N, C-alpha and C positions, 0 to 999 in steps of 0.2 A: 127594178122587183129582183130578190133573189131567187132562183128555180131550186130544187133536186130533183133530178131528171133517173129515176134508176130505168135500165133496159138500152141503153145507149147502146151497147154495138148488134141489139137488134137493126131488122129493117124499120119498122115506126120509130123506135129512139134515137136510131140515129138520125132519121130524118130532123126531126124535130133539133135534137141538138146542133144541127146547123143551124135551121131557122132561127131557131129562139136565143140561140148564141151574136144573132145580130143585134139584138134589142135588148136584152137582161143578163144578167150572171146567173151564169146556171152552174151548176156543183153537178158534173155526170158522174156517177155513181155504178162502178162496176163489178164482177164477179170475180173472182180468181176465175183461171181456164179452166178446171176440173169443179168448181164445186161452189158456192153458193153465198149470196150476198150478207144476209143476215149474221153468219160468227164473225163476217172479219169490219165490222163498223162499230164502234162509235156513234150510237145514235142521239146520244144528247148530245155530243157535241160536232155533228154531222148537222144537227137542225138548228143549232146558234143560224140566228138571221136569217129565219129560208122565209117569205113569204108563204110559199106554193110545193107542194110536194108531187110529181106525178111518176107513178108508178107503174112501171111499161116490162120491170123484170117477170122472168117465169119464174119459177122454180123447179131448179136442179132433179136429175132422177134420185139420184147422192144423197140430196134433203130430203125429196116424197121418200125413199127407203128408212130412214132415220127417223122422221115422221108417222109416216104406219109403224116403227117398232115401236116406238115406244108411245102412243096410243094403245096400242095393245097388251101391251105392259101393265097403262096406267087401269085398265078397266079389271086388270087380274083381284 
């Protein structure tokens, strides 16, 4: 089974990565040190031949700020 796991640098994600890697093919998806995972990943390619996606990544403060600004601008 092929699994994509986001948030692997966090407490729960790192534990799941360690456990699942013993039995399954796991692709850990991590973010850049000061950014969010979304702009850095080609999801079409990343999801190729994947059976399960476990998304544990939290939204970063910088990404949340950009989202809020975009939301305010689109509401105008």
